[in-house]
C-alpha positions as CSV (number, residue, x, y, z in Angstrom):
1,X,184.8,111.9,62.1
2,X,185.9,110.6,58.7
3,X,183.8,110.8,55.6
4,X,183.2,107.0,55.7
5,X,182.2,106.9,59.4
6,X,178.5,106.0,59.4
7,X,178.3,105.0,63.1
8,X,175.4,106.6,65.0
9,X,177.9,108.7,67.0
10,X,179.5,109.9,63.7
11,X,176.1,110.8,62.2
12,X,175.2,112.7,65.4
13,X,178.4,114.7,65.2
14,X,177.8,115.5,61.6
15,X,174.3,116.8,62.4
16,X,175.6,118.9,65.3
17,X,178.3,120.4,63.1
18,X,175.6,121.6,60.7
19,X,173.9,123.9,63.2
20,X,174.1,127.3,61.5
21,X,175.2,130.3,63.4
22,X,174.6,134.0,62.2
23,X,176.5,136.7,64.0
24,X,177.6,133.9,66.4
25,X,174.1,133.2,67.6
26,X,172.2,129.9,67.2
27,X,169.4,130.0,64.7
28,X,166.0,128.3,65.1
29,X,165.7,124.9,63.3
30,X,162.7,124.4,61.2
31,X,161.5,121.6,58.9
32,X,162.7,118.8,61.2
33,X,160.0,116.2,62.0
34,X,160.1,114.3,65.3
35,X,158.0,111.4,66.5
36,X,157.3,111.1,70.1
37,X,155.6,107.8,71.0
38,X,153.2,108.2,73.9
39,X,151.1,105.7,75.9
40,X,147.4,106.0,75.3
41,X,145.6,108.1,77.9
42,X,148.7,108.7,80.0
43,X,150.2,112.1,80.5
44,X,153.9,112.7,81.4
45,X,154.3,115.2,84.2
46,X,157.0,115.7,86.8
47,X,157.0,118.2,89.5
48,X,159.6,121.0,89.2
49,X,163.0,120.7,90.9
50,X,163.8,123.1,93.7
51,X,166.2,125.8,92.6
52,X,168.7,127.2,95.2
53,X,168.0,130.8,96.0
54,X,171.5,131.8,95.1
55,X,171.0,130.6,91.5
56,X,167.6,132.0,90.9
57,X,168.6,135.4,89.6
58,X,171.3,134.0,87.3
59,X,168.9,131.3,86.0
60,X,166.2,134.0,85.3
61,X,168.8,136.0,83.3
62,X,169.7,132.9,81.3
63,X,166.1,132.0,80.6
64,X,165.5,135.7,79.3
65,X,168.7,135.4,77.1
66,X,167.4,132.1,75.6
67,X,164.0,133.5,75.0
68,X,165.4,136.7,73.4
69,X,167.6,134.7,71.1
70,X,164.6,132.3,70.1
71,X,166.6,129.3,71.4
72,X,163.6,128.5,73.6
73,X,160.0,129.9,73.6
74,X,157.2,130.0,76.0
75,X,154.8,127.1,75.7
76,X,151.0,127.0,76.1
77,X,149.6,125.0,79.0
78,X,150.2,121.3,78.5
79,X,149.8,118.1,80.3
80,X,153.3,117.1,79.3
81,X,156.0,118.7,81.6
82,X,159.7,118.1,81.8
83,X,161.4,120.0,84.7
84,X,164.5,122.1,84.0
85,X,167.3,122.8,86.3
86,X,170.4,124.9,86.3
87,X,174.0,123.5,86.0
88,X,176.8,125.8,87.1
89,X,179.6,125.5,84.5
90,X,183.4,125.8,85.4
91,X,183.4,129.4,84.2
92,X,180.6,130.2,86.7
93,X,177.9,130.7,84.0
94,X,174.6,128.9,84.2
95,X,173.5,126.3,81.7
96,X,169.8,125.2,81.6
97,X,169.2,121.5,81.4
98,X,165.9,119.7,81.0
99,X,165.1,116.2,82.3
100,X,163.1,114.4,79.6
């Protein structure tokens, strides 16, 4: 991305490059405001995706890692649910993805 590149993609890349790491770990982001537009009197809820048995242990370990590094946190009960599912990367590690 060049300094003069103001395309949406360029702006996104610039924002991503600003994610700060400390001791090679992602840090929580604070002070960022988001607007989520919802339909009045309508909740968004999807049932969970099935997880293959052979991936459950690795997925649980990845979730615990993400929790311990404060990348994710436990949520209180909510009417708005987006299911998450594992993706196996080329190196065999698990990546957690959410379907919004």
